[in-house]
VEXTOR-75245 format. One line per 2 residues: number of its first residue (from 1); for each residue x, y, z of N, C-alpha, C. Coordinates in nm, 4 decimals, decimal comma, padded with zeros to 6 digits. Layout:
NUM = X/Y/Z/X/Y/Z/X/Y/Z ~ ... .
***
This chain:
1 = 07,6418/12,6464/07,3203/07,6962/12,6921/07,4496/07,8112/12,6253/07,5503 ~ 07,8699/12,7269/07,4831/08,0014/12,5715/07,6215/07,9313/12,6058/07,7274 .
3 = 08,0495/12,4701/07,7943/08,0052/12,4105/07,9221/08,1759/12,4899/08,0008 ~ 08,1096/12,4068/08,1097/08,2159/12,4198/08,2061/08,2394/12,3892/08,3295 .
5 = 08,3637/12,3760/08,3706/08,3972/12,3029/08,5302/08,4585/12,3918/08,5965 ~ 08,4117/12,3957/08,6886/08,4718/12,4819/08,8647/08,5760/12,3796/08,8806 .
7 = 08,6801/12,4511/08,8885/08,8527/12,3288/09,0068/08,7881/12,4399/09,1207 ~ 08,7531/12,4116/09,2010/08,7542/12,5286/09,3332/08,8566/12,4048/09,5016 .
9 = 08,9849/12,4440/09,5258/09,0768/12,3700/09,6030/09,1975/12,5584/09,6363 ~ 09,1880/12,5079/09,6934/09,2621/12,6245/09,8086/09,3957/12,5206/09,7821 .
11 = 09,4265/12,4049/09,7141/09,6327/12,3706/09,7111/09,6310/12,3597/09,6046 ~ 09,7092/12,4619/09,5665/09,8124/12,4185/09,4140/09,7674/12,3468/09,3277 .
13 = 09,8997/12,1656/09,4194/09,9247/12,1174/09,3324/09,7663/12,0114/09,3146 ~ 09,7040/12,0631/09,4287/09,4761/11,9440/09,3199/09,4714/12,0201/09,3009 .
15 = 09,5237/12,1775/09,1898/09,4587/12,2457/09,1137/09,4977/12,2197/09,0235 ~ 09,6248/12,1939/08,9733/09,7051/12,1599/08,8437/09,6674/12,0015/08,8282 .
17 = 09,6365/11,9096/08,9277/09,6557/11,7849/08,9040/09,4918/11,7735/08,7907 ~ 09,3691/11,8219/08,8893/09,2597/11,8104/08,8431/09,3228/11,8888/08,7312 .
19 = 09,3509/11,9843/08,6616/09,3057/12,0570/08,5516/09,4309/11,9526/08,3997 ~ 09,5325/11,8760/08,5088/09,5667/11,8004/08,4042/09,5336/11,6989/08,3170 .
21 = 09,4251/11,6823/08,4477/09,3165/11,5545/08,4682/09,2151/11,5467/08,3964 ~ 09,1596/11,6748/08,3581/09,0238/11,7342/08,3391/09,0712/11,7736/08,1421 .
23 = 09,2346/11,8103/08,1337/09,2344/11,9309/08,0569/09,1601/11,8400/07,8733 ~ 09,2071/11,6951/07,8838/09,1055/11,6320/07,7073/09,0091/11,6843/07,7251 .
25 = 08,8997/11,7382/07,7598/08,7578/11,7486/07,7695/08,7535/11,9079/07,7621 ~ 08,8306/11,9913/07,7299/08,9137/12,1273/07,6879/08,8343/12,1290/07,5418 .
27 = 08,9338/11,9829/07,4985/08,9245/11,9397/07,3270/08,7439/11,9420/07,2784 ~ 08,6523/11,9620/07,3409/08,5591/11,9225/07,3618/08,4200/12,0101/07,3803 .
29 = 08,5468/12,1560/07,4128/08,5292/12,2727/07,4515/08,3872/12,2890/07,5340 ~ 08,4754/12,2390/07,6659/08,5022/12,2176/07,8133/08,5862/12,2989/07,7907 .
31 = 08,4723/12,4171/07,9299/08,6328/12,5791/08,0104/08,6280/12,5202/08,1030 ~ 08,8038/12,5035/08,1367/08,7935/12,5227/08,3251/08,8264/12,6095/08,3593 .
33 = 08,7493/12,6240/08,4841/08,7063/12,7262/08,5130/08,8206/12,7035/08,6933 ~ 08,9272/12,7988/08,7559/08,9691/12,7554/08,9032/08,9170/12,9257/09,0365 .
35 = 08,9720/12,8642/09,1076/08,8875/12,9248/09,2405/09,0120/12,8872/09,3449 ~ 09,0325/12,9217/09,4008/09,2246/12,8943/09,5228/09,0257/12,9316/09,6482 .
37 = 08,9461/12,9519/09,7444/08,9005/12,9782/09,8070/08,7360/12,9624/09,7534 ~ 08,6561/12,9623/09,9002/08,5727/12,9244/09,8507/08,4457/13,0284/09,8322 .
39 = 08,4847/13,1792/09,9139/08,4180/13,3077/09,8382/08,4411/13,3313/09,6566 ~ 08,5961/13,2673/09,6417/08,5937/13,2960/09,5094/08,5125/13,1581/09,4747 .
41 = 08,5034/13,0633/09,4871/08,4629/12,9984/09,4147/08,2840/12,9986/09,3775 ~ 08,2005/13,0699/09,5286/08,1152/13,1346/09,4798/08,0597/13,2153/09,4574 .
43 = 08,1735/13,2578/09,3992/08,1168/13,4465/09,2984/08,0990/13,3479/09,1571 ~ 08,2163/13,2488/09,1432/08,2083/13,2345/08,9716/08,0724/13,1197/09,0256 .
45 = 07,9872/13,1078/09,0542/07,8859/13,0234/09,0799/07,8296/13,1068/08,9887 ~ 07,8388/13,1497/09,0554/07,7149/13,2817/09,0592/07,7082/13,3663/08,9064 .
47 = 07,8273/13,3749/08,9222/07,8186/13,4618/08,7531/07,8330/13,4128/08,6448 ~ 07,8962/13,2672/08,6291/07,9055/13,2421/08,5657/07,8181/13,0985/08,5094 .
49 = 07,8372/12,9889/08,6602/07,6439/12,9120/08,6431/07,7892/12,7890/08,5627 ~ 07,8935/12,7564/08,6227/07,9599/12,6162/08,5785/07,8248/12,5229/08,5459 .
51 = 07,8700/12,3986/08,5082/07,7699/12,2831/08,4172/07,7972/12,2233/08,6056 ~ 07,9145/12,2109/08,6272/07,9366/12,0981/08,7184/08,0904/12,1690/08,7677 .
53 = 08,0531/12,1703/08,9887/08,1652/12,2132/09,0189/08,2280/12,0558/09,1256 ~ 08,3640/12,1004/09,1134/08,4897/11,9893/09,2363/08,4766/12,1266/09,3286 .
55 = 08,4219/12,0308/09,4098/08,4126/12,1306/09,5111/08,4970/12,0768/09,6297 ~ 08,6269/12,1418/09,6329/08,7414/12,0983/09,8067/08,5995/12,1299/09,9369 .
57 = 08,6736/11,9969/10,0771/08,5910/12,0253/10,1522/08,6916/12,1867/10,2315 ~ 08,7873/12,1555/10,2950/08,8328/12,2564/10,3436/08,9372/12,4050/10,2511 .
59 = 08,8569/12,4761/10,2893/08,9396/12,5589/10,2253/08,8949/12,6491/10,2971 ~ 08,9826/12,8223/10,2574/08,9710/12,9305/10,3555/08,8023/13,0671/10,3179 .
61 = 08,8134/13,1490/10,3836/08,6732/13,2035/10,3321/08,5830/13,1005/10,3682 ~ 08,5290/13,0416/10,3368/08,3721/12,9671/10,3129/08,4555/12,7975/10,2690 .
63 = 08,4076/12,7555/10,3597/08,4179/12,5532/10,4065/08,3657/12,5470/10,1880 ~ 08,3604/12,4496/10,1909/08,2594/12,3960/10,0390/08,1413/12,3725/10,1083 .
65 = 08,1132/12,2971/10,2124/08,0296/12,3068/10,2298/07,8696/12,3945/10,2872 ~ 07,9407/12,5349/10,3044/07,8640/12,6309/10,2736/07,8918/12,6962/10,1693 .
67 = 07,9781/12,6596/10,0484/07,9982/12,7085/09,9305/07,7798/12,6284/09,8596 ~ 07,7943/12,5731/09,9024/07,7470/12,4079/09,8348/07,6304/12,4573/09,9520 .
69 = 07,5760/12,4705/09,9896/07,4766/12,4456/10,0755/07,4159/12,6127/09,9694 ~ 07,4192/12,7458/10,0147/07,4530/12,8543/09,9720/07,3823/12,8423/09,8541 .
71 = 07,4194/12,7728/09,6890/07,4028/12,6621/09,5752/07,2980/12,6712/09,5585 ~ 07,2800/12,5760/09,6757/07,2078/12,4411/09,6331/07,0717/12,4951/09,6851 .
73 = 07,0745/12,6388/09,7625/06,9672/12,7151/09,8097/06,9175/12,8109/09,7107 ~ 06,9694/12,8926/09,5862/07,0117/12,9406/09,5295/06,8959/12,8926/09,3470 .
75 = 06,7778/12,9770/09,3888/06,7191/12,9031/09,2755/06,8138/12,9210/09,1072 ~ 06,8692/13,0146/09,1706/06,9101/13,0590/09,0017/07,0985/12,9130/08,9946 .
77 = 07,1088/12,8654/09,0812/07,2544/12,7815/09,0750/07,2254/12,6305/09,1270 ~ 07,0860/12,6499/09,1948/07,0396/12,4725/09,2536/07,0988/12,3789/09,0827 .
79 = 07,1137/12,3952/09,0141/07,1062/12,3247/08,8650/07,2580/12,2651/08,8943 ~ 07,3550/12,3575/08,8790/07,4643/12,3269/08,9424/07,4562/12,2467/08,9657 .
81 = 07,5921/12,0876/08,9143/07,6206/12,0424/08,9756/07,7330/12,0266/08,9881 ~ 07,7591/11,9734/09,1920/07,8632/11,9185/09,2531/07,8744/11,8053/09,2954 .
83 = 08,0493/11,8390/09,2814/08,0997/11,6959/09,3121/08,1669/11,7638/09,4880 ~ 08,2116/11,7156/09,5765/08,2553/11,7666/09,6749/08,3836/11,6359/09,6876 .
85 = 08,5395/11,7708/09,6850/08,6266/11,6533/09,7154/08,6877/11,6887/09,8494 ~ 08,7412/11,5338/09,9226/08,7833/11,6145/10,0400/08,8535/11,4939/10,0827 .
87 = 08,9542/11,5488/10,1546/09,1081/11,4001/10,1847/09,0146/11,3745/10,3426 ~ 08,8412/11,4170/10,3663/08,8047/11,3636/10,4955/08,7243/11,2356/10,4375 .
89 = 08,7096/11,0844/10,4297/08,5981/11,0250/10,4127/08,5178/11,0211/10,4989 ~ 08,5116/11,0141/10,6305/08,4262/10,9607/10,7188/08,2772/11,0022/10,6654 .
91 = 08,2116/10,8928/10,7214/08,0835/10,8687/10,7439/08,0040/11,0200/10,7188 ~ 08,0961/11,1482/10,8440/07,9780/11,1659/10,8611/07,9632/11,3397/10,8138 .
93 = 08,1312/11,3324/10,7564/08,1379/11,4432/10,6160/08,0606/11,4272/10,4643 ~ 08,0492/11,2663/10,4541/08,0013/11,2364/10,3320/07,8437/11,3148/10,3563 .
95 = 07,7659/11,2054/10,5342/07,6478/11,2765/10,5193/07,6328/11,4211/10,5282 ~ 07,6995/11,5295/10,5655/07,6794/11,6783/10,5691/07,6381/11,6369/10,4469 .
97 = 07,7179/11,6754/10,3417/07,7978/11,6489/10,2145/07,6653/11,6946/10,1309 ~ 07,5496/11,5770/10,1447/07,4510/11,5414/10,0865/07,3406/11,5943/10,1057 .
99 = 07,3862/11,6009/10,2847/07,2179/11,7842/10,3027/07,3229/11,8550/10,3108 ~ 07,3737/11,8799/10,2290/07,4050/12,0307/10,1772/07,3903/12,0667/10,0924 .
101 = 07,3192/11,9152/09,9990/07,3366/11,9774/09,8990/07,4064/11,8584/09,7057 ~ 07,5174/11,8396/09,8275/07,5717/11,7961/09,6588/07,5733/11,6154/09,6171 .
103 = 07,5482/11,6182/09,5113/07,5285/11,5757/09,4158/07,6228/11,4706/09,4061 ~ 07,7598/11,4108/09,4323/07,8198/11,3144/09,4633/07,9534/11,3823/09,5708 .
105 = 08,0429/11,2783/09,6087/08,1244/11,2749/09,7168/08,2277/11,2059/09,7365 ~ 08,3390/11,2331/09,6595/08,4599/11,2133/09,6193/08,6311/11,2132/09,7342 .
107 = 08,6874/11,1088/09,7755/08,7855/11,1401/09,8949/08,8731/11,1481/09,8195 ~ 09,0255/11,2379/09,8559/09,1556/11,2104/09,7651/09,1648/11,0984/09,8648 .
109 = 09,3416/11,1119/09,8497/09,3600/11,0961/09,6311/09,2760/10,9704/09,5681 ~ 09,2563/11,0855/09,4411/09,0687/11,1137/09,3541/09,1983/10,9731/09,2832 .
111 = 09,0705/10,8936/09,1333/09,1941/10,8756/09,1239/09,1244/10,9537/08,9060 ~ 09,1717/10,9923/08,8923/09,1728/11,0419/08,7228/09,0714/11,0070/08,6570 .
113 = 09,0880/10,8896/08,6285/09,0014/10,8583/08,5056/08,8548/10,8016/08,5762 ~ 08,8555/10,8102/08,6806/08,6904/10,8460/08,7256/08,6908/10,9704/08,7681 .
115 = 08,7100/11,0300/08,7819/08,7125/11,2478/08,7553/08,6846/11,2225/08,6326 ~ 08,7111/11,2230/08,5413/08,6788/11,1936/08,3767/08,5759/11,1365/08,3466 .
117 = 08,5514/11,0083/08,4084/08,4188/10,9743/08,4089/08,2357/11,0426/08,4447 ~ 08,3119/11,0795/08,5252/08,2191/11,1083/08,6014/08,1880/11,2877/08,4933 .
119 = 08,3087/11,3915/08,4950/08,3126/11,4671/08,4378/08,2138/11,4431/08,2902 ~ 08,2736/11,3527/08,2323/08,1782/11,3497/08,0768/08,0870/11,2971/08,0903 .
121 = 08,0065/11,2044/08,2078/07,8675/11,1723/08,2162/07,8012/11,3026/08,2909 ~ 07,7975/11,3421/08,3654/07,7664/11,4290/08,3033/07,7326/11,6087/08,2544 .
123 = 07,7792/11,6023/08,2035/07,8319/11,7132/08,0662/07,7580/11,6041/07,9896 ~ 07,7767/11,4768/07,9964/07,6592/11,4046/07,8703/07,8114/11,4259/07,7011 .
125 = 07,9033/11,4028/07,7319/08,0544/11,3889/07,6587/08,0881/11,2456/07,6443 ~ 08,0900/11,2658/07,5268/08,1671/11,1034/07,5286/08,3303/11,0760/07,5962 .
127 = 08,3606/10,9995/07,6529/08,4361/10,9451/07,7600/08,5791/10,9151/07,6877 .
***
């Protein structure tokens, strides 16, 4: 069964950077999915159930907190692993992310090695 990772961010350069960071995992059969706003991210999560979502907090249509909360409250999608990505590293945001059910919280700018390491661990791949 193919594993997949959704990269949800409204900033094109972040999506490209994340894709480049995670492209080596494609060699291990991981599919990369992309969303440019919260509503699109939610739709992809509900229809394709990716194993892991890198979810930006500040996005148009729906923010990452709202998406996370809906995903984690739905029995069909609550097993989706969500890592919130945000430029806001404040304690308040991290607390809110945890309350919404986020599995992990990472701040931008992020370390590409850390992203690959986390994704590999979560998907059970050899890093």
